[in-house]
C-alpha positions as CSV (number, residue, x, y, z in Angstrom):
1,M,-64.5,-9.9,37.7
2,I,-65.5,-12.8,40.0
3,G,-68.8,-10.9,40.9
4,L,-69.5,-10.6,37.1
5,R,-68.9,-14.3,36.6
6,E,-71.2,-15.2,39.5
7,W,-73.9,-12.6,38.6
8,P,-76.1,-14.9,36.4
9,M,-76.3,-17.6,39.1
10,R,-77.3,-15.0,41.7
11,V,-79.9,-13.3,39.5
12,L,-81.5,-16.6,38.6
13,G,-81.8,-17.3,42.3
14,K,-79.8,-20.6,42.3
15,P,-79.5,-22.1,45.8
16,D,-75.7,-22.2,45.4
17,A,-75.7,-18.4,44.9
18,V,-76.0,-17.8,48.6
19,R,-72.4,-19.0,49.1
20,P,-69.9,-16.3,49.8
21,Q,-68.2,-14.8,46.7
22,F,-65.4,-17.0,45.5
23,G,-62.1,-15.8,46.8
24,F,-58.7,-16.7,48.3
25,D,-60.4,-18.3,51.3
26,D,-61.6,-21.1,49.1
27,F,-58.0,-22.3,48.7
28,T,-56.2,-24.7,51.0
29,L,-52.6,-24.3,52.0
30,L,-50.7,-27.2,50.6
31,G,-47.2,-26.4,51.5
32,R,-44.8,-23.7,52.6
33,S,-41.0,-23.3,52.6
34,E,-38.6,-20.4,53.1
35,S,-39.0,-19.3,49.5
36,E,-42.4,-20.8,48.4
37,I,-46.0,-21.2,49.4
38,V,-48.5,-23.3,47.5
39,Y,-52.3,-23.3,47.7
40,G,-54.7,-25.8,46.2
41,L,-58.2,-25.9,44.9
42,V,-60.3,-28.9,43.7
43,G,-63.5,-28.6,41.8
44,R,-65.4,-28.4,38.5
45,F,-64.5,-24.8,37.8
46,W,-66.5,-24.7,34.6
47,R,-69.7,-25.0,36.6
48,P,-71.5,-21.8,37.7
49,D,-71.0,-22.8,41.4
50,Y,-67.4,-23.9,40.7
51,G,-68.2,-27.4,41.9
52,L,-65.7,-27.0,44.7
53,E,-64.6,-30.0,46.8
54,T,-63.6,-29.5,50.4
55,I,-60.0,-30.5,51.0
56,A,-58.5,-30.3,54.4
57,D,-54.8,-30.3,53.6
58,D,-52.1,-31.4,51.2
59,A,-52.7,-35.1,51.8
60,A,-56.4,-34.7,51.0
61,F,-55.4,-32.8,47.8
62,V,-53.1,-35.5,46.6
63,A,-55.6,-38.3,47.6
64,C,-58.5,-36.7,45.8
65,D,-58.9,-38.8,42.6
66,A,-62.4,-38.3,41.5
67,T,-62.5,-38.4,37.7
68,H,-64.9,-35.5,37.2
69,I,-62.7,-32.9,38.8
70,A,-59.7,-30.6,38.2
71,K,-57.0,-29.9,40.7
72,L,-55.4,-26.5,40.7
73,A,-52.2,-25.6,42.5
74,L,-51.2,-21.9,42.9
75,A,-47.6,-21.3,43.9
76,F,-45.9,-18.1,44.9
77,Q,-42.1,-18.3,44.9
78,T,-39.4,-15.7,45.8
79,R,-36.2,-15.7,43.7
80,R,-33.2,-13.6,44.4
81,D,-31.9,-11.6,41.4
82,P,-28.2,-11.1,40.8
83,D,-28.6,-7.4,41.7
84,G,-29.9,-8.4,45.2
85,R,-33.6,-7.7,44.6
86,T,-36.2,-10.3,45.3
87,R,-38.6,-11.3,42.5
88,L,-42.0,-12.8,43.4
89,V,-43.1,-15.4,40.8
90,T,-46.5,-17.1,40.5
91,E,-47.4,-20.3,38.8
92,T,-50.7,-22.1,38.3
93,R,-50.8,-25.7,37.5
94,V,-54.0,-27.6,36.7
95,F,-54.5,-31.4,36.5
96,C,-57.7,-32.7,35.0
97,A,-58.4,-36.2,36.3
98,S,-60.0,-37.4,33.1
99,R,-60.4,-36.6,29.4
100,A,-64.0,-35.5,30.1
101,A,-62.9,-33.1,32.8
102,R,-60.2,-31.8,30.4
103,L,-62.7,-31.2,27.7
104,K,-64.9,-29.2,30.1
105,F,-62.0,-27.3,31.6
106,M,-60.4,-26.2,28.4
107,P,-63.1,-23.8,27.1
108,Y,-63.5,-22.4,30.7
109,W,-59.8,-21.8,30.9
110,L,-59.6,-20.1,27.5
111,L,-62.4,-17.8,28.6
112,I,-61.1,-17.1,32.1
113,R,-57.3,-17.0,31.3
114,P,-57.2,-13.3,30.4
115,V,-59.1,-12.4,33.5
116,S,-56.9,-14.6,35.6
117,G,-53.8,-12.9,34.2
118,F,-55.3,-9.5,34.9
119,L,-56.1,-10.4,38.5
120,R,-52.6,-11.9,39.0
121,R,-50.9,-8.7,37.7
122,R,-53.1,-6.6,40.0
123,M,-52.2,-8.8,42.9
124,L,-48.5,-8.8,42.2
125,A,-48.6,-5.0,41.8
126,S,-50.3,-4.6,45.1
127,I,-47.8,-6.9,46.9
128,R,-45.0,-4.9,45.3
129,T,-46.4,-1.5,46.4
130,S,-47.0,-2.9,49.9
131,T,-43.5,-4.4,50.2
132,E,-41.8,-1.3,48.9
133,A,-43.7,0.9,51.3
134,R,-42.6,-1.3,54.2
135,E,-39.0,-1.2,53.0
136,T,-39.2,2.6,52.9
137,V,-40.5,2.7,56.5
138,I,-37.8,0.2,57.7
139,A,-35.1,2.3,56.0
140,G,-36.3,5.2,58.1
141,D,-37.9,7.3,55.4
142,S,-41.4,8.4,55.6
143,P,-43.9,6.8,53.2
């Protein structure tokens, strides 16, 4: 899906097209606890090149206050269910620093939201499969 989104920029030979394909490596670790991990991304996501800003850490993420950008925080949190199972929950929060950024971000989000949900469900399913396979091996059964 990301390759499809980036295809026009690459076909048109835009200089920014030589950047590696957008991926999880573009995110910055913002925080981690026993039950949660949060990553951040700053940019103008509605642009073909994502308009990414380099942020070194959580302090730089908080300090970034350019009015033309959006900040995205992606959190993964584990929650223990009453039956003893652990649930992995994801949440994405976006802050647009200005009305202009919000007006540019909204159509982009409406377009990308279904794809984002699809990718998130695939990612969670992959994590579940991997985790259950490890639990089976730990329990002494063969995978």
